[in-house]
C-alpha angles and dihedrals in degrees: 000000000000092000091053092051089051090049090050092053091047091053089053092052091047092052090048090052089049091054091050093051091052089054092062101088099186094052091047094054093050093049094042089077092059137034117262143165119226102175145002120230128197113250108165131047097247091059113096143157119283131200113310092014098296124150108261122203127184122254118260090358126118107241128183117219127179120224121211117201147102129295096359112170131204111258092021109143130231133181136183128245134189091219120103130237093280086076095074096173097040092240097136133052130042118302133207125221119284124265126198126233115240137189099017116197126194117217090213142352091261118115094232093043122125125260137203126213133175125223130191111215132180117187126186135221092276089078098048116143090000125130108233122196129202121255112190121200104230097169131020097270100015128090124192126203111236098204141274099254115134092249089055095047127092126200129190114228115204119215120272095242138357114278097250092049091049091053091050092048093048089055092049093045092051087052093052092044090056091045093053093044092048094046090048090060098031101045098035090050089059099081119196094254091058093046090054088052092050094048091054104036107011126115120271098273093038092056089051096046093043091052090052096046099040096080095054092039090058088064086072108174095025089060091044093051089049093051093046095044089047092049093048092046093051092046093049092049092048090053094052091050094047089047089051091053095047138005140228123354094358092059090049094049092044095049093046095047095046096046096043098046104031099024101042120009101042099042094042094050089052097043093047086067103030103025094127095056095041093047091052096048093047093045094116092054092049091050091047091054090044089058092041095052094036097114090057103027101047097053092045091049091051091052090049091048089050092050102035099032129222118333108243100180130223112332121185119209121208096274095045093046091051094050090046090058090049099048093045093047094109093050102043130072097239119128120230091251091054092049090049089051093049091046092048091050092050091046094053094090092050100047123072133211086257089070097054105026125113111245114247090241090062096047121107106228138170130220114241090231091060122116121228095233125145095277094053094045090048091051089051093050092049093052091056097212120140096204122041124189116230119212136192118226094320129043093235090059099078108179104166148006128237119205117205089229086061085072092059090099099031116104112208089214088066093060091216114196112247091227091062092055097047094046090051094055100031097195110198117251118219116209119195134177120247093246094060110125122233095243091059089045091051090053091051091051093050090060087071098228093120137339093211130064135188113233116215140159139200109262111203097162119128128003125327133040124325116262139189113264119197111224105177146292133292122193136187089257089060092054094045090048088054090047096054093032091231139099121254116216123182130192092269099047118113095191133045088212119013094196093058093034090231104166127213119263094227121062098185091099090078114098132199109235096181091105089071091060092073109113134193122260090249113059113206121177113245136191128202120260090248093054090046091053092049090048092051093049092047096049095045094051108028109028111069101212089057098044121112091263088071110018128032117231090246093055092045091051092053092044089060091053092061129088096280097114118095134183114209120191120211111254115222097202099049138012121261119222129196093184129014124202110264094000109127118234136172101207141086123224129195120184115234101174134358135039132282133188119228122202112189140173135013090292091057096234110194127206137152129244133192140180118354095018109132135193137188098043091146091059088066098036088063090064092056091072090065095043093105092069117108123257090251093055119130114262118256117273121242090256093054090047092056090048090058096049120120119232110199122212091209140062125230115201128182119249099177140001103305138196117201145161118246120192117179122211092252092052093049090047088055089053092051091050091047090053092049091048092046088056094048100039091051096186106329087105129022118257088230092059091047094051093045091052092050094043092055089052091052092048091054091049091051093051094042099037129134119305096203119164090247090058088208094178122043115187114229118237122236091270091057100235110169118181134181109312094190126204130102138221137182092227111112109189115186113268122198115206118191127190121181093314111063090205090061109091141168121203 
């Protein structure tokens, strides 16, 4: 193409020279009398421009040139000579064979007008690189030299290479063209991220190839510039060789067909599927051309790196990775369950707790005022939940959590209040907003603080201030089910999916717990070990008669193991009183469970008390004055007993089913004596035997006590029923009532 452009420009200059020659009238008149050639014009495609603007024809190839001159005649002969213009009659120098002028055309009908004639010439290798000048036969035996100007000079251009060598080079260049084109697609399509993946988890050969290719692939733009420059260099050389073998349209068609088919389509179709293997096996060729094109490729690559930045490679975000797994499902070896798990893990960040939570209306919950009797515990076991929210008054006011394992030490016969259990364990409650994503929720659950969370939101609808609205519950199991895209059903579940109320097919998981409702013939009140420990600690630290100054810890512990615990049920037909204002008593009572109403003072002030409130401390403190007596002392007379009775100035009435401790004065005195004997005996007799001996004496005294008309002391039956004791007195000994906080007192 470059040669053709130069030829076109030469033709323009020749035409211009021809016009200038025509404008010289004096020369025209002189030359009009004899034939002459003033310029050579290209006619065929294989005629080009030689060095210095001469007319170049190919060696051993028939070329057609056009002669411009005056009085040229058809059949007139010309020949070429190596002699210059000084040889006017062409008598010296070597001469070629003669050629005849054909197809003469006159520019006008004038006698001195210009004429054009075409000549077909074929010059051999003898004239290679020689400047040949035209000798025109003007007469039968006379030749005239036409000048040595470049536009009147012909040179013979030899072929670039021998024909056999050109054919071989064309084949090799087509091979390299295809190689560069294929590597450009195959290597550049292998981004660094994919090569790292293949190095770590590819097959045996893939790991090897990826490890070999990775270093040069990291060069990025340097490799790209090398491949492109090599491809352009090969294609350009291939075009020149094809043009040298043929000319015109045939060279264009041949070069296009060869490059497109063998240099682009075939290699790219192969390398698109086997680029890794081909790239690894042609690595030496690639490195050779990287070194060969280094002066050009490396600077260009650095400029591209500076402008475009570092090549990161193909990176998949969450959505693209999820879609990649789905669209390649039929080609990979992943099972459906594995695909579901991967999909669930990738979707955790998009889904919120609102999508997986259990609505509040479907949640099993307990009122904090409930009692853990057999019915409640059975209901809990039937539901099969391990964590149960506890609410106060309304279901949206969740105040605590009950774990089923918390019931391990709870006896349904004790009818333990639920509030006592949840306050003892105090499991943390985790509140989350409805827009919390599942990945954050899973992180919270993994911390181990709680595996259940309360879902709420800020409700700003309607008038008034916004408030927190409880929507439902979310558990670790809900998040895991969303993660694995499957429902988890254990042996206690009633539903496959509680949100859809889909029941289990088998119903053998339900158990009959009525067998646990069987009771002994003798019903004895019991308390949990936790409550017994709390009672022991409270009495020994906060209630003066039971502190270490009066009772030893061993004796107090055995005292609490005796029949001093009573359950009193609230009577519907008449009120039940534990103490009556002015009615003398000789016992001490501390509330363990339930509520009582206390009326005190002349103004009848009324307030309520609950667990760990105690009354009648003075009835026991009166026994401490006689604690110095020996164990063998004579028991108190009835008169002395009456003098030590305690007359409360308050009334205690039951408000609910109540469990309490009742210690009489005689029982407390037995504990005092046992403590004194324990200190004196010092191991000669076990403390257990001492306490048992004194306790039996106290029990006999309680059953065979005074039967005075006042009936100052009335023993409680086993069920603990205490009714109105009547009487009144103006004495107002100090009473200390404690509830929860020992520092909180009422006089």
